[in-house]
C-alpha positions as CSV (number, residue, x, y, z in Angstrom):
1,M,94.4,13.3,91.9
2,P,95.5,16.8,93.0
3,A,97.2,19.1,90.5
4,K,100.8,19.1,90.4
5,L,102.2,21.0,93.4
6,V,105.6,22.6,94.1
7,L,106.0,22.8,97.8
8,Q,106.5,26.2,99.4
9,P,108.6,26.8,102.4
10,L,106.8,26.9,105.8
11,R,106.5,30.4,107.3
12,V,109.1,30.5,110.1
13,E,109.1,34.2,110.9
14,V,107.4,33.6,114.2
15,A,109.2,30.3,115.1
16,H,109.9,31.1,118.6
17,R,106.2,31.4,119.5
18,Y,105.6,27.6,119.0
19,Q,105.9,26.4,122.5
20,R,103.2,24.4,124.3
21,T,100.9,24.1,121.4
22,T,99.7,21.2,119.4
23,L,101.3,21.0,116.0
24,L,99.9,21.6,112.6
25,Q,98.0,19.1,110.5
26,P,99.7,18.6,107.1
27,R,99.0,21.1,104.4
28,P,97.3,19.6,101.3
29,G,100.0,18.3,99.1
30,T,102.5,17.5,101.8
31,G,100.8,14.7,104.0
32,L,101.6,11.1,103.6
33,P,98.2,9.3,103.3
34,P,97.1,8.4,99.6
35,G,95.9,11.3,97.5
36,Y,98.2,14.0,98.9
37,G,100.7,13.7,96.2
38,L,103.9,12.6,98.0
39,E,105.4,9.3,96.8
40,K,108.0,7.5,98.7
41,V,111.2,6.7,96.8
42,R,113.5,5.1,99.4
43,C,115.0,5.4,103.0
44,I,118.1,7.6,103.0
45,G,119.1,7.5,106.6
46,K,118.4,5.9,110.1
47,G,119.3,7.6,113.3
48,T,118.6,6.7,116.9
49,N,115.3,8.6,117.2
50,N,114.3,9.0,113.6
51,R,114.5,7.8,110.0
52,A,114.8,10.0,106.9
53,Y,113.0,9.0,103.6
54,L,113.3,10.5,100.2
55,Y,109.9,11.5,98.6
56,R,108.9,12.9,95.3
57,T,106.0,15.3,94.8
58,S,103.5,15.2,91.9
59,A,105.7,18.0,90.2
60,S,108.8,15.7,90.6
61,Q,110.2,17.7,93.4
62,L,112.5,15.7,95.7
63,V,112.0,16.4,99.5
64,V,112.9,14.6,102.7
65,V,110.4,13.4,105.2
66,R,111.5,12.6,108.6
67,H,109.6,10.0,110.7
68,A,110.0,9.5,114.4
69,R,111.1,6.0,115.3
70,R,109.4,3.9,117.8
71,N,110.1,4.9,121.3
72,S,111.9,8.1,120.2
73,D,111.5,11.4,122.0
74,A,109.6,12.8,119.0
75,Q,106.8,10.2,119.6
76,R,105.7,12.3,122.7
77,V,104.0,15.5,121.9
78,G,105.8,17.6,124.5
79,N,109.2,16.8,123.0
80,A,107.9,17.0,119.5
81,V,106.9,20.6,120.0
82,W,110.3,21.5,121.3
83,E,112.0,19.8,118.2
84,F,109.6,21.4,116.0
85,R,110.3,24.8,117.3
86,H,114.0,24.3,117.4
87,T,113.9,23.2,113.7
88,M,111.7,26.1,112.7
89,I,114.1,28.5,114.3
90,A,117.2,26.8,112.7
91,A,115.5,27.0,109.3
92,S,114.4,30.6,109.7
93,I,118.1,31.7,110.3
94,G,119.4,29.5,107.3
95,V,121.4,27.0,109.2
96,A,119.0,24.0,108.5
97,P,117.4,22.8,105.3
98,V,114.3,24.8,104.1
99,L,111.3,23.5,106.0
100,F,108.2,22.8,104.0
101,D,105.8,21.3,106.5
102,A,105.5,19.7,109.9
103,W,102.8,17.8,111.8
104,Y,102.4,15.5,114.8
105,S,100.3,12.3,114.5
106,R,99.1,10.9,117.7
107,T,98.3,7.6,116.4
108,G,100.0,5.6,113.7
109,T,98.3,4.2,110.5
110,D,99.3,2.2,107.6
111,D,100.5,5.2,105.9
112,Q,102.3,7.0,108.5
113,K,103.9,6.4,111.9
114,S,102.9,8.3,115.1
115,G,105.1,11.1,116.2
116,L,106.6,14.2,114.6
117,H,107.0,14.5,110.8
118,L,109.1,17.1,109.1
119,V,109.1,17.8,105.3
120,C,112.3,19.5,104.3
121,E,114.6,20.4,101.5
122,Y,116.7,17.5,100.0
123,F,120.4,17.4,100.5
124,P,121.9,14.4,98.7
125,L,124.9,13.7,101.0
126,D,125.6,13.6,104.7
127,M,128.9,15.0,105.8
128,H,130.0,11.8,107.4
129,S,129.8,9.9,104.1
130,F,131.4,12.8,102.2
131,V,134.4,13.3,104.6
132,V,135.1,9.7,105.7
133,H,134.3,7.6,102.6
134,R,135.5,10.3,100.0
135,P,138.4,12.0,101.8
136,F,140.3,12.7,98.6
137,V,137.2,14.8,97.3
138,A,136.5,16.4,100.6
139,T,140.1,17.5,101.6
140,P,140.5,20.2,98.8
141,L,137.1,21.6,100.0
142,G,138.1,22.0,103.6
143,D,138.6,25.7,103.5
144,S,135.1,26.4,102.0
145,L,133.5,23.8,104.3
146,R,135.1,25.5,107.4
147,T,134.0,28.9,106.3
148,M,130.3,27.8,106.0
149,V,130.2,25.8,109.2
150,V,131.8,28.6,111.2
151,K,129.2,31.0,109.9
152,H,126.5,28.9,110.8
153,L,127.7,28.3,114.3
154,R,128.1,32.0,114.9
155,T,124.5,32.4,113.4
156,M,123.2,30.0,115.9
157,A,125.0,31.6,118.8
158,D,123.7,35.2,117.8
159,N,120.2,33.7,117.8
160,N,120.4,32.0,121.1
161,L,120.2,28.5,119.5
162,F,122.6,26.1,121.2
163,C,123.0,22.6,119.7
164,Y,125.7,20.2,121.3
165,D,124.8,17.1,119.3
166,L,127.3,18.2,116.7
167,K,128.8,15.7,114.5
168,L,129.4,14.8,110.9
169,Q,126.3,12.6,110.7
170,N,124.1,15.7,111.7
171,M,125.4,17.8,108.8
172,V,124.3,17.5,105.2
173,I,125.8,18.9,102.0
174,K,125.3,19.7,98.4
175,E,128.4,19.8,96.2
176,Q,127.1,22.0,93.3
177,P,126.8,24.6,94.4
178,L,128.6,23.8,97.7
179,E,126.1,24.2,100.6
180,V,126.2,22.9,104.2
181,R,123.2,22.6,106.7
182,F,122.7,21.1,110.1
183,I,119.9,18.7,111.0
184,D,118.5,17.1,114.1
185,F,117.5,19.7,116.8
186,G,115.9,17.3,119.1
187,R,115.1,18.4,122.7
188,D,117.8,16.4,124.5
189,F,120.7,18.0,122.8
190,C,119.4,21.4,121.6
191,E,118.4,24.5,123.6
192,W,117.0,28.0,122.8
193,R,116.9,30.7,125.2
194,P,117.5,34.3,124.8
195,Y,119.6,36.3,127.3
196,S,117.2,36.9,130.3
197,P,117.8,39.7,132.8
198,G,118.2,38.3,136.3
199,N,118.8,34.8,134.6
200,I,115.1,33.9,134.9
201,C,114.8,30.4,133.6
202,L,112.1,30.8,131.0
203,E,112.7,27.7,129.2
204,R,114.2,24.2,130.0
205,A,117.6,25.2,129.0
206,P,120.1,24.1,131.8
207,V,123.3,24.5,129.9
208,L,122.3,28.0,128.4
209,S,121.2,29.0,132.0
210,F,124.6,28.0,133.3
211,I,126.4,29.8,130.5
212,Q,124.5,33.0,131.3
213,T,125.4,32.6,135.0
214,L,129.1,32.3,134.1
215,A,128.8,35.3,131.8
216,E,127.3,37.5,134.4
217,E,129.9,36.6,136.9
218,S,132.7,37.2,134.4
219,A,131.4,40.3,132.8
220,T,133.4,43.5,132.6
221,E,132.7,47.0,131.4
222,R,134.5,46.3,128.1
223,Y,133.1,42.8,127.7
224,G,129.5,42.7,128.7
225,A,127.4,39.7,129.9
226,V,125.3,39.6,126.7
227,Q,128.3,39.4,124.5
228,L,130.1,37.0,126.6
229,Y,127.0,34.8,126.6
230,G,126.9,34.6,122.8
231,D,130.7,34.2,122.5
232,L,130.9,31.4,125.0
233,T,128.0,29.5,123.2
234,F,129.8,29.8,119.9
235,T,133.2,28.7,121.3
236,V,131.8,25.7,123.0
237,M,129.8,24.5,119.8
238,L,133.1,24.9,117.7
239,V,135.1,22.9,120.3
240,L,132.5,20.1,120.4
241,L,132.2,19.8,116.6
242,S,136.0,19.8,116.0
243,S,136.7,17.3,118.7
244,N,133.8,15.0,117.4
245,I,135.1,15.3,113.8
246,A,138.7,14.5,114.8
247,Y,137.6,11.5,116.9
248,T,135.5,10.2,114.1
249,L,138.2,10.5,111.6
250,K,140.8,8.8,113.7
251,Q,138.5,5.7,113.8
252,S,138.5,5.6,109.8
253,K,141.3,3.7,108.1
254,A,140.5,5.4,104.7
255,A,140.6,8.9,106.2
256,S,143.9,8.0,107.9
257,R,145.3,6.8,104.7
258,C,144.2,9.9,102.9
259,S,145.8,12.2,105.4
260,F,149.1,10.3,105.3
261,A,149.1,10.3,101.4
262,T,148.2,14.0,101.2
263,N,150.1,15.2,104.3
264,R,146.9,17.3,105.0
265,L,144.7,17.6,108.1
266,L,141.3,16.1,107.4
267,N,139.6,17.8,110.3
268,F,138.5,20.8,108.4
269,M,137.4,22.5,111.6
270,A,140.7,22.3,113.4
271,P,142.1,25.6,111.9
272,A,139.0,27.4,113.1
273,A,139.5,26.0,116.6
274,Q,143.1,27.1,116.7
275,D,142.3,30.6,115.4
276,E,139.6,30.9,118.2
277,R,142.0,29.8,120.8
278,V,144.6,32.4,119.8
279,Q,142.0,35.1,120.3
280,L,140.9,34.0,123.7
281,S,142.2,34.9,127.1
282,A,143.0,32.3,129.7
283,A,140.0,33.3,131.8
284,H,137.8,32.8,128.7
285,V,139.2,29.3,128.2
286,T,138.6,28.5,131.8
287,L,135.0,29.3,131.3
288,V,134.8,27.1,128.3
289,Q,136.3,24.2,130.4
290,K,133.5,24.7,133.0
291,I,130.8,24.4,130.4
292,L,132.3,21.3,129.0
293,R,132.2,19.8,132.5
294,H,128.4,20.5,132.8
295,P,126.5,17.2,133.3
296,E,124.5,17.5,130.1
297,I,127.5,18.0,127.9
298,R,129.6,15.7,129.8
299,S,127.2,12.9,129.4
300,M,127.0,13.5,125.5
301,L,130.8,13.5,125.3
302,V,130.9,10.2,127.1
303,H,128.3,8.7,124.9
304,Y,130.1,9.6,121.7
305,M,133.7,9.4,122.7
306,G,133.8,7.3,125.8
307,Q,134.9,8.0,129.3
308,R,138.6,8.0,128.5
309,N,138.3,10.8,125.8
310,S,135.5,12.9,127.4
311,G,137.7,15.0,129.7
312,T,138.3,18.7,128.9
313,K,141.9,18.1,128.1
314,R,141.3,15.4,125.7
315,C,138.4,17.2,124.2
316,F,140.7,20.3,123.6
317,T,143.3,18.1,122.1
318,Y,141.1,16.4,119.7
319,A,139.6,19.9,118.8
320,S,142.9,21.4,118.2
321,F,142.1,24.0,120.7
322,F,145.7,23.9,122.2
323,R,148.4,26.0,120.8
324,K,150.2,23.0,119.4
325,K,150.2,20.7,116.5
326,P,146.8,19.1,116.2
327,L,145.9,15.4,116.0
């Protein structure tokens, strides 16, 4: 058996360089076959495209290993490379859990499935369970949660990472000390694309290409296209997250009872959306509406909130992006 090993973070300084390459093989100590030192504890989460398992190393360090589910996008090497790169970028800027290792298995075995495997830092709670099932605990922490999440969204926008699969289930949390991170940066709902002079589409990033087009058409001497590109990205992510949280909480009886009993708003992102709306001009809000009508984002909103609630007006209302009392 190998010596007790404490996993070290994967080097992510050059995360943006991982594009059309094959992924790494697991480093000694992080792989799944027998003899590498990882022992499965239990399954801690099931998503549409992946499952998350808690593992323990030989040094009793708890880590999360993410497996691609059958027929998920991460079973295909092209999509796996994109997700790996997005996850590396998110980890490098501190908005995702620390990444210890990643590799792609072309064929499955008894020990590991085929597809993309990620080994990352363990966060014991997902935000959905925390907010929906423990609202009386989560509500007093609303200000702290909002501050952390807004900082993460701003960091993503400043680093050209745009994720529009933003929901409580894709956020994880530690309570002591309080920390919040985002997870799941798959290809279908996440894009990375630096501002490109002439709007040359260097990557598959249709939404960010569209945002840059709007930014260039609306730029002024005081408000340049590059700044507008980042600000629009941030505002759209804020609206999408706030609206999804409000819609999710509205479906929860426990959350509704807590809101009524405490007379407090459970959507901790609503004040941030309201503050952002106050600072924006009408022209800026119009640009946000156009982005929300983009087919990629529109289809995501329909998927999560249904046809009736996916229009920009309903989305703004759920997000508390109007200057009136929020839902």
